[in-house]
Structure formats: C-alpha cells, structure tokens
RODO-179019 format. One line per 4 residues: number of its first residue (from 1); their letters; for each residue x, y, z of N, C-alpha, C, O. Coordinates in nm, 2 decimals, decimal comma. Example, Ala and Ser with C-alpha at 12.3 -4.5 7.8 and 13.67 -1.06 7.14 Angstrom:
% residues 2
1) AS) 1,32/-0,57/0,78/1,23/-0,45/0,78/1,32/-0,33/0,78/1,42/-0,33/0,85 | 1,28/-0,22/0,71/1,37/-0,11/0,71/1,29/0,00/0,79/1,34/0,11/0,80
END
This chain:
% residues 166
1) IRNM) -4,53/8,74/-1,19/-4,50/8,63/-1,27/-4,38/8,57/-1,30/-4,34/8,62/-1,40 | -4,31/8,49/-1,25/-4,18/8,48/-1,34/-4,18/8,38/-1,45/-4,07/8,34/-1,48 | -4,28/8,33/-1,52/-4,27/8,22/-1,62/-4,30/8,32/-1,71/-4,32/8,25/-1,81 | -4,33/8,45/-1,75/-4,37/8,55/-1,85/-4,24/8,58/-1,92/-4,14/8,55/-1,85
5) LHFT) -4,22/8,63/-2,05/-4,15/8,67/-2,10/-4,14/8,78/-2,14/-4,04/8,82/-2,19 | -4,25/8,85/-2,11/-4,27/9,02/-2,12/-4,35/9,01/-1,99/-4,45/8,94/-1,97 | -4,27/9,12/-1,91/-4,37/9,17/-1,76/-4,45/9,26/-1,75/-4,53/9,26/-1,66 | -4,45/9,37/-1,87/-4,51/9,45/-1,84/-4,59/9,48/-2,02/-4,56/9,43/-2,13
9) AQER) -4,69/9,56/-1,99/-4,76/9,60/-2,15/-4,68/9,66/-2,19/-4,69/9,63/-2,31 | -4,55/9,79/-2,16/-4,51/9,82/-2,22/-4,39/9,69/-2,30/-4,36/9,71/-2,41 | -4,36/9,59/-2,24/-4,29/9,52/-2,30/-4,34/9,45/-2,41/-4,27/9,47/-2,51 | -4,43/9,38/-2,42/-4,55/9,37/-2,49/-4,58/9,47/-2,61/-4,61/9,43/-2,73
13) YQKL) -4,58/9,58/-2,59/-4,62/9,68/-2,71/-4,43/9,69/-2,75/-4,40/9,79/-2,81 | -4,38/9,66/-2,74/-4,28/9,69/-2,78/-4,21/9,58/-2,90/-4,14/9,60/-2,99 | -4,26/9,43/-2,84/-4,28/9,36/-2,94/-4,38/9,37/-3,05/-4,35/9,35/-3,17 | -4,47/9,41/-3,02/-4,58/9,47/-3,14/-4,51/9,58/-3,24/-4,52/9,59/-3,36
17) KKVY) -4,46/9,64/-3,16/-4,39/9,76/-3,27/-4,27/9,68/-3,36/-4,26/9,72/-3,47 | -4,16/9,54/-3,31/-4,10/9,53/-3,38/-4,18/9,46/-3,46/-4,14/9,47/-3,58 | -4,29/9,37/-3,46/-4,34/9,27/-3,56/-4,36/9,41/-3,67/-4,29/9,42/-3,78 | -4,46/9,52/-3,63/-4,51/9,58/-3,71/-4,40/9,65/-3,82/-4,43/9,66/-3,94
21) RRLL) -4,31/9,69/-3,77/-4,19/9,73/-3,84/-4,14/9,66/-3,93/-4,09/9,71/-4,03 | -4,15/9,49/-3,91/-4,09/9,35/-4,02/-4,18/9,38/-4,12/-4,15/9,39/-4,24 | -4,35/9,40/-4,03/-4,46/9,38/-4,17/-4,45/9,48/-4,23/-4,44/9,45/-4,35 | -4,45/9,62/-4,19/-4,47/9,75/-4,27/-4,32/9,79/-4,40/-4,31/9,84/-4,51
25) FENF) -4,22/9,72/-4,32/-4,08/9,79/-4,36/-3,99/9,67/-4,44/-3,91/9,69/-4,52 | -4,01/9,56/-4,40/-3,92/9,47/-4,45/-4,07/9,37/-4,56/-4,12/9,38/-4,67 | -4,08/9,32/-4,51/-4,20/9,20/-4,59/-4,31/9,18/-4,53/-4,29/9,11/-4,44 | -4,42/9,22/-4,55/-4,53/9,20/-4,52/-4,59/9,05/-4,58/-4,62/9,02/-4,69
29) NRDD) -4,61/8,95/-4,41/-4,61/8,82/-4,47/-4,71/8,74/-4,35/-4,73/8,80/-4,25 | -4,75/8,63/-4,36/-4,85/8,56/-4,29/-4,80/8,53/-4,16/-4,88/8,55/-4,06 | -4,67/8,48/-4,14/-4,59/8,44/-4,04/-4,56/8,58/-3,94/-4,58/8,57/-3,81 | -4,53/8,70/-3,98/-4,56/8,82/-3,87/-4,69/8,86/-3,87/-4,74/8,92/-3,77
33) LDDF) -4,75/8,84/-3,96/-4,90/8,87/-3,94/-4,98/8,79/-3,81/-5,06/8,84/-3,74 | -4,94/8,68/-3,79/-4,97/8,58/-3,74/-4,96/8,63/-3,57/-5,04/8,63/-3,48 | -4,79/8,68/-3,55/-4,72/8,71/-3,45/-4,82/8,86/-3,43/-4,90/8,87/-3,33 | -4,81/8,95/-3,51/-4,89/9,08/-3,49/-5,02/9,07/-3,43/-5,05/9,15/-3,33
37) IQVA) -5,13/8,95/-3,49/-5,22/8,94/-3,45/-5,25/8,87/-3,31/-5,36/8,86/-3,27 | -5,16/8,82/-3,26/-5,15/8,71/-3,13/-5,12/8,81/-3,04/-5,18/8,80/-2,93 | -5,02/8,92/-3,06/-4,99/9,01/-2,96/-5,10/9,12/-2,94/-5,16/9,15/-2,84 | -5,12/9,17/-3,09/-5,25/9,25/-3,08/-5,34/9,24/-2,95/-5,36/9,31/-2,85
41) NALP) -5,38/9,10/-3,01/-5,49/9,05/-2,94/-5,54/9,08/-2,78/-5,63/9,15/-2,73 | -5,43/8,99/-2,70/-5,37/9,02/-2,57/-5,33/9,11/-2,51/-5,31/9,12/-2,39 | -5,31/9,20/-2,60/-5,24/9,37/-2,55/-5,36/9,45/-2,46/-5,34/9,50/-2,35 | -5,47/9,47/-2,53/-5,55/9,54/-2,46/-5,57/9,47/-2,29/-5,57/9,57/-2,21
45) RCVE) -5,57/9,38/-2,24/-5,60/9,32/-2,16/-5,45/9,36/-2,05/-5,44/9,43/-1,95 | -5,34/9,26/-2,13/-5,21/9,34/-2,08/-5,23/9,48/-2,01/-5,19/9,50/-1,89 | -5,28/9,56/-2,08/-5,25/9,71/-2,06/-5,36/9,71/-1,92/-5,31/9,74/-1,81 | -5,51/9,67/-1,92/-5,57/9,66/-1,81/-5,53/9,64/-1,69/-5,55/9,72/-1,59
49) LDPT) -5,46/9,50/-1,68/-5,41/9,46/-1,57/-5,26/9,50/-1,53/-5,22/9,47/-1,41 | -5,19/9,55/-1,61/-5,06/9,60/-1,56/-5,07/9,72/-1,47/-5,11/9,82/-1,52 | -5,04/9,73/-1,34/-5,02/9,83/-1,28/-4,91/9,93/-1,27/-4,88/9,98/-1,17 | -4,85/9,96/-1,38/-4,75/10,02/-1,45/-4,79/10,11/-1,53/-4,72/10,21/-1,55
53) TSEA) -4,96/10,07/-1,60/-4,96/10,16/-1,67/-5,08/10,27/-1,62/-5,12/10,26/-1,51 | -5,12/10,36/-1,69/-5,22/10,49/-1,63/-5,37/10,43/-1,61/-5,42/10,33/-1,65 | -5,41/10,52/-1,55/-5,59/10,51/-1,59/-5,62/10,54/-1,72/-5,71/10,48/-1,78 | -5,54/10,66/-1,80/-5,59/10,69/-1,95/-5,54/10,58/-2,01/-5,63/10,53/-2,09
57) QKEH) -5,43/10,50/-2,01/-5,38/10,42/-2,07/-5,49/10,32/-2,09/-5,53/10,30/-2,20 | -5,56/10,24/-1,99/-5,63/10,17/-1,94/-5,75/10,20/-1,98/-5,80/10,10/-2,03 | -5,83/10,30/-1,99/-5,95/10,34/-2,07/-5,96/10,32/-2,21/-6,07/10,29/-2,26 | -5,84/10,35/-2,26/-5,84/10,38/-2,38/-5,80/10,22/-2,43/-5,81/10,20/-2,55
61) AKRL) -5,76/10,14/-2,39/-5,72/10,01/-2,40/-5,86/9,95/-2,43/-5,89/9,91/-2,54 | -5,97/9,95/-2,31/-6,09/9,91/-2,33/-6,10/9,95/-2,41/-6,06/9,86/-2,49 | -6,14/10,08/-2,51/-6,21/10,13/-2,62/-6,20/10,06/-2,72/-6,27/10,08/-2,82 | -6,09/9,95/-2,73/-6,02/9,86/-2,85/-6,15/9,73/-2,86/-6,20/9,69/-2,97
65) HPGM) -6,19/9,70/-2,76/-6,26/9,57/-2,76/-6,38/9,59/-2,86/-6,38/9,53/-2,96 | -6,49/9,68/-2,82/-6,58/9,65/-2,93/-6,55/9,71/-3,05/-6,65/9,74/-3,12 | -6,44/9,76/-3,11/-6,41/9,80/-3,24/-6,37/9,65/-3,37/-6,31/9,54/-3,35 | -6,40/9,70/-3,44/-6,39/9,56/-3,57/-6,28/9,51/-3,57/-6,28/9,39/-3,56
69) DWRI) -6,15/9,59/-3,58/-6,04/9,54/-3,61/-5,96/9,45/-3,52/-5,87/9,37/-3,54 | -6,04/9,51/-3,34/-6,00/9,40/-3,26/-6,06/9,31/-3,26/-6,01/9,21/-3,21 | -6,19/9,30/-3,31/-6,24/9,18/-3,32/-6,24/9,08/-3,42/-6,28/8,97/-3,43 | -6,16/9,16/-3,52/-6,10/9,03/-3,67/-6,01/9,00/-3,56/-6,04/8,89/-3,52
73) CNQI) -5,92/9,04/-3,49/-5,79/9,02/-3,46/-5,83/8,90/-3,34/-5,77/8,79/-3,35 | -5,90/8,90/-3,25/-5,94/8,85/-3,14/-5,97/8,70/-3,24/-5,89/8,62/-3,24 | -6,10/8,68/-3,32/-6,13/8,60/-3,37/-6,05/8,50/-3,46/-6,07/8,39/-3,48 | -5,91/8,60/-3,50/-5,84/8,49/-3,56/-5,70/8,42/-3,47/-5,64/8,31/-3,50
77) ANQQ) -5,68/8,49/-3,38/-5,60/8,45/-3,30/-5,66/8,32/-3,21/-5,59/8,22/-3,19 | -5,79/8,34/-3,17/-5,84/8,22/-3,10/-5,88/8,10/-3,20/-5,88/7,98/-3,18 | -5,89/8,16/-3,34/-5,87/8,03/-3,45/-5,73/7,95/-3,41/-5,73/7,84/-3,36 | -5,62/8,00/-3,44/-5,50/8,02/-3,43/-5,48/7,94/-3,33/-5,42/7,83/-3,34
81) KHFK) -5,53/8,02/-3,18/-5,47/7,91/-3,05/-5,54/7,79/-3,05/-5,48/7,68/-3,03 | -5,69/7,79/-3,07/-5,76/7,66/-3,08/-5,77/7,57/-3,19/-5,84/7,46/-3,19 | -5,69/7,61/-3,32/-5,72/7,52/-3,42/-5,83/7,48/-3,46/-5,85/7,38/-3,53 | -5,96/7,57/-3,43/-6,04/7,53/-3,46/-6,17/7,69/-3,47/-6,14/7,81/-3,45
85) SVTR) -6,26/7,65/-3,50/-6,38/7,79/-3,49/-6,45/7,76/-3,35/-6,51/7,66/-3,31 | -6,42/7,90/-3,29/-6,45/7,88/-3,14/-6,61/7,88/-3,15/-6,66/7,97/-3,21 | -6,70/7,78/-3,10/-6,80/7,80/-3,12/-6,92/7,75/-2,96/-6,99/7,66/-2,93 | -6,88/7,88/-2,90/-6,99/7,88/-2,76/-7,09/7,92/-2,76/-7,09/8,02/-2,84
89) SGSE) -7,19/7,90/-2,71/-7,35/7,91/-2,69/-7,37/8,09/-2,68/-7,28/8,12/-2,60 | -7,42/8,17/-2,71/-7,41/8,29/-2,70/-7,30/8,36/-2,76/-7,29/8,48/-2,73 | -7,21/8,29/-2,85/-7,10/8,37/-2,88/-7,12/8,45/-3,03/-7,18/8,39/-3,13 | -7,06/8,58/-3,04/-7,10/8,63/-3,16/-7,03/8,56/-3,28/-6,93/8,49/-3,29
93) QPLV) -7,12/8,59/-3,35/-7,15/8,54/-3,54/-6,96/8,57/-3,54/-6,91/8,64/-3,46 | -6,89/8,49/-3,64/-6,76/8,53/-3,69/-6,77/8,63/-3,77/-6,84/8,63/-3,87 | -6,68/8,71/-3,75/-6,65/8,82/-3,89/-6,58/8,77/-4,00/-6,62/8,79/-4,12 | -6,49/8,71/-3,97/-6,37/8,64/-4,09/-6,46/8,53/-4,15/-6,52/8,45/-4,07
97) KSLK) -6,47/8,53/-4,29/-6,51/8,39/-4,35/-6,39/8,31/-4,42/-6,39/8,19/-4,41 | -6,28/8,39/-4,48/-6,17/8,34/-4,53/-6,05/8,42/-4,48/-6,04/8,51/-4,39 | -5,94/8,36/-4,58/-5,85/8,46/-4,58/-5,77/8,42/-4,72/-5,73/8,31/-4,74 | -5,77/8,54/-4,80/-5,69/8,45/-4,94/-5,53/8,57/-4,93/-5,52/8,68/-4,89
101) RKLG) -5,45/8,48/-4,98/-5,32/8,53/-4,97/-5,29/8,56/-5,15/-5,36/8,50/-5,24 | -5,21/8,63/-5,17/-5,14/8,64/-5,31/-5,00/8,72/-5,28/-4,98/8,82/-5,21 | -4,92/8,66/-5,35/-4,78/8,67/-5,32/-4,75/8,82/-5,49/-4,80/8,85/-5,59 | -4,64/8,86/-5,41/-4,60/8,98/-5,47/-4,70/9,12/-5,48/-4,70/9,18/-5,59
105) ATGF) -4,75/9,15/-5,38/-4,82/9,29/-5,34/-4,70/9,38/-5,33/-4,59/9,35/-5,28 | -4,75/9,51/-5,39/-4,66/9,59/-5,40/-4,64/9,72/-5,33/-4,57/9,81/-5,37 | -4,75/9,70/-5,17/-4,74/9,78/-5,11/-4,80/9,95/-5,12/-4,87/9,98/-5,22 | -4,76/10,03/-5,05/-4,79/10,18/-5,09/-4,67/10,25/-5,07/-4,58/10,20/-5,02
109) LDLS) -4,66/10,38/-5,12/-4,58/10,47/-5,13/-4,59/10,56/-4,97/-4,70/10,62/-4,95 | -4,52/10,56/-4,91/-4,54/10,66/-4,81/-4,43/10,82/-4,83/-4,32/10,84/-4,79 | -4,51/10,89/-4,90/-4,43/11,01/-4,98/-4,32/11,09/-4,82/-4,20/11,11/-4,82 | -4,42/11,11/-4,69/-4,29/11,16/-4,61/-4,18/11,09/-4,57/-4,11/11,13/-4,49
113) RTRV) -4,16/10,97/-4,64/-4,05/10,86/-4,58/-4,00/10,84/-4,73/-3,88/10,79/-4,73 | -4,06/10,86/-4,83/-3,99/10,83/-4,98/-3,96/10,67/-4,97/-3,86/10,62/-5,02 | -4,03/10,61/-4,92/-4,03/10,47/-4,85/-4,14/10,35/-4,93/-4,26/10,36/-4,89 | -4,12/10,27/-5,00/-4,25/10,13/-5,01/-4,26/10,08/-4,87/-4,16/10,05/-4,80
117) MGAG) -4,37/10,06/-4,83/-4,43/10,05/-4,69/-4,51/9,90/-4,76/-4,55/9,90/-4,87 | -4,54/9,76/-4,66/-4,64/9,69/-4,71/-4,62/9,61/-4,83/-4,71/9,57/-4,89 | -4,50/9,60/-4,87/-4,49/9,51/-4,98/-4,44/9,34/-4,93/-4,40/9,30/-4,83 | -4,48/9,28/-5,03/-4,50/9,10/-4,97/-4,60/9,05/-5,03/-4,64/9,06/-5,15
121) EQIL) -4,66/8,99/-4,92/-4,80/8,94/-4,93/-4,89/9,02/-4,96/-4,85/9,14/-4,95 | -5,02/9,01/-5,00/-5,13/9,07/-4,99/-5,25/8,99/-4,92/-5,33/8,91/-4,98 | -5,26/9,01/-4,80/-5,35/8,91/-4,70/-5,51/8,97/-4,74/-5,50/9,09/-4,75 | -5,61/8,94/-4,76/-5,76/9,00/-4,76/-5,83/8,88/-4,70/-5,82/8,76/-4,72
125) MELY) -5,90/8,97/-4,61/-5,99/8,87/-4,53/-6,12/8,90/-4,57/-6,17/9,02/-4,55 | -6,19/8,79/-4,62/-6,32/8,78/-4,66/-6,41/8,80/-4,53/-6,39/8,72/-4,44 | -6,52/8,90/-4,51/-6,57/8,90/-4,42/-6,75/8,85/-4,45/-6,80/8,85/-4,55 | -6,79/8,82/-4,35/-6,94/8,76/-4,37/-7,05/8,82/-4,45/-7,13/8,76/-4,52
129) NGSE) -7,03/8,97/-4,42/-7,11/9,09/-4,48/-7,09/9,08/-4,62/-7,17/9,14/-4,70 | -6,96/8,99/-4,67/-6,96/9,02/-4,84/-6,85/9,09/-4,85/-6,76/9,05/-4,93 | -6,84/9,16/-4,79/-6,69/9,28/-4,81/-6,58/9,25/-4,77/-6,59/9,22/-4,65 | -6,47/9,24/-4,81/-6,31/9,23/-4,79/-6,25/9,34/-4,72/-6,27/9,46/-4,74
133) EDAL) -6,19/9,28/-4,62/-6,06/9,39/-4,57/-5,92/9,32/-4,60/-5,89/9,20/-4,60 | -5,85/9,45/-4,61/-5,68/9,40/-4,64/-5,62/9,40/-4,47/-5,65/9,47/-4,38 | -5,56/9,31/-4,48/-5,49/9,28/-4,35/-5,41/9,41/-4,34/-5,45/9,48/-4,25 | -5,30/9,45/-4,42/-5,24/9,57/-4,40/-5,28/9,69/-4,34/-5,22/9,74/-4,25
137) AMVY) -5,40/9,74/-4,38/-5,53/9,83/-4,37/-5,52/9,80/-4,18/-5,47/9,88/-4,10 | -5,55/9,69/-4,14/-5,66/9,66/-4,02/-5,50/9,66/-3,92/-5,51/9,72/-3,81 | -5,38/9,61/-3,95/-5,25/9,63/-3,93/-5,20/9,78/-3,88/-5,15/9,80/-3,77 | -5,23/9,87/-3,94/-5,18/10,01/-3,95/-5,27/10,09/-3,85/-5,25/10,18/-3,77
141) RMFN) -5,41/10,02/-3,89/-5,51/10,09/-3,81/-5,49/10,05/-3,62/-5,51/10,13/-3,52 | -5,46/9,93/-3,64/-5,42/9,86/-3,48/-5,34/9,90/-3,43/-5,34/9,93/-3,31 | -5,18/9,94/-3,53/-5,09/9,97/-3,45/-5,10/10,10/-3,40/-5,05/10,11/-3,29 | -5,16/10,19/-3,45/-5,19/10,34/-3,44/-5,27/10,36/-3,34/-5,28/10,46/-3,28
145) HFEY) -5,35/10,25/-3,30/-5,41/10,29/-3,13/-5,34/10,25/-3,03/-5,35/10,31/-2,93 | -5,27/10,15/-3,06/-5,15/10,13/-2,97/-5,01/10,21/-2,95/-4,93/10,21/-2,86 | -5,01/10,28/-3,06/-4,88/10,37/-3,04/-4,95/10,50/-2,96/-4,88/10,59/-2,92 | -5,06/10,51/-2,96/-5,14/10,65/-2,90/-5,13/10,60/-2,76/-5,10/10,68/-2,67
149) IFET) -5,17/10,46/-2,74/-5,17/10,45/-2,57/-5,04/10,45/-2,53/-5,01/10,52/-2,44 | -4,93/10,39/-2,58/-4,81/10,38/-2,50/-4,71/10,48/-2,54/-4,62/10,49/-2,46 | -4,72/10,58/-2,65/-4,63/10,68/-2,67/-4,67/10,80/-2,67/-4,59/10,88/-2,63 | -4,84/10,86/-2,73/-4,89/10,96/-2,71/-4,94/11,02/-2,55/-4,92/11,12/-2,48
153) LPSR) -5,01/10,90/-2,54/-5,06/10,93/-2,37/-4,98/10,94/-2,27/-5,01/11,02/-2,17 | -4,88/10,88/-2,27/-4,78/10,90/-2,19/-4,71/11,06/-2,19/-4,66/11,12/-2,10 | -4,71/11,09/-2,33/-4,59/11,18/-2,32/-4,72/11,35/-2,30/-4,68/11,47/-2,29 | -4,81/11,32/-2,30/-4,95/11,40/-2,26/-4,95/11,44/-2,10/-4,96/11,54/-2,04
157) EKAL) -4,93/11,31/-2,07/-4,98/11,30/-1,94/-4,84/11,37/-1,84/-4,85/11,41/-1,73 | -4,73/11,36/-1,92/-4,62/11,38/-1,84/-4,61/11,52/-1,88/-4,54/11,59/-1,80 | -4,67/11,60/-2,00/-4,64/11,73/-2,00/-4,77/11,79/-1,89/-4,76/11,91/-1,85 | -4,86/11,74/-1,87/-4,93/11,81/-1,77/-4,93/11,80/-1,67/-5,00/11,87/-1,60
161) TSGV) -4,83/11,70/-1,59/-4,79/11,70/-1,47/-4,67/11,79/-1,46/-4,63/11,82/-1,35 | -4,60/11,83/-1,58/-4,49/11,93/-1,58/-4,55/12,05/-1,58/-4,47/12,14/-1,58 | -4,66/12,06/-1,59/-4,73/12,21/-1,61/-4,73/12,29/-1,74/-4,75/12,41/-1,76 | -4,68/12,17/-1,85/-4,68/12,23/-1,98/-4,80/12,17/-2,04/-4,85/12,06/-2,02
165) TS) -4,82/12,28/-2,13/-5,00/12,22/-2,21/-4,93/12,24/-2,36/-4,84/12,30/-2,40 | -5,01/12,17/-2,42/-5,03/12,20/-2,57/-5,13/12,24/-2,62/-5,14/12,26/-2,74
END
C-alpha cells in the first residue's frame, strides 16, 4: 500500500520505540502518551498482517488482545479517534472511567542507569472497578511486550536457525 507512512510492523515498532523513549527519558506528557497509545493499539494487528513477521511474532501479538493494558489502550485510542465513547451493542463495558493529570511528577530512579525515568506529568486512569492505574506503568509494560516481539523473539529465532542455543 503506497499511502502508508510505515510499511512494516517493524517500522511501526521503531516509531513506538521513539515515543517510548521520549516518554521515559525526556518528559512524560499526554501528547506523547496519546501517540504511544495510538501506535500500541494498532501494532498487534500490523504484526498479524505483515508478511515479514514470523509466526512466533504473530502468535505473541495475538496474546496482547485480551490483556488489560491493550484493552485500555484500545478504549482510549478509539475514544480519541471517534471523539466519543464507542457504544455498539454487545461491546465490552468501558474500563477507563476518567483520566487525571498532575503536573510535576518526579518519575522513578532507574538504578541500573542512574537516571530518573518518567518525570513530567502524572497521568492516572480511574477504572470502573474503582482502582487507579498509572499510565507510566502501563506504557512500561506495553513496551516490554513489543520489545519482546521485535527484539527478543527475532534474536532467539536467529540463534535457533544458526544452531546456537541459549
């Protein structure tokens, strides 16, 4: 398809990685969070449809769909895209009731890098079950899933095909 900005799932992952790094290492903020959520929401489907991804990558991408983090991303992405709550008959009950933002979040100290990560805005998602979920934690977990799909799995597959086992 010639009208796409990113032709492969790997290219979409590289975009996600750039946004992730901005969020964690520069400034955690709602604009980059919106970009992260939009890409993370679409990426599992991109992996499934991309002929350049392996069967193992496709299988792991399918496993994201029922997960709470992906479902939250999907809900927020759809509300951003359609600018309203999606209300289809038979659709799941919404997970996120509201979003709360606080300026001046201190982030957390990553001792392995002696660096503060995630400083900027604190964005909390109030869920319908009454709990709160920190967007930073969700971003961190979601990215780790994609990092596994795009970096760990291909390395393992390459090692297996070359006869090297870990």
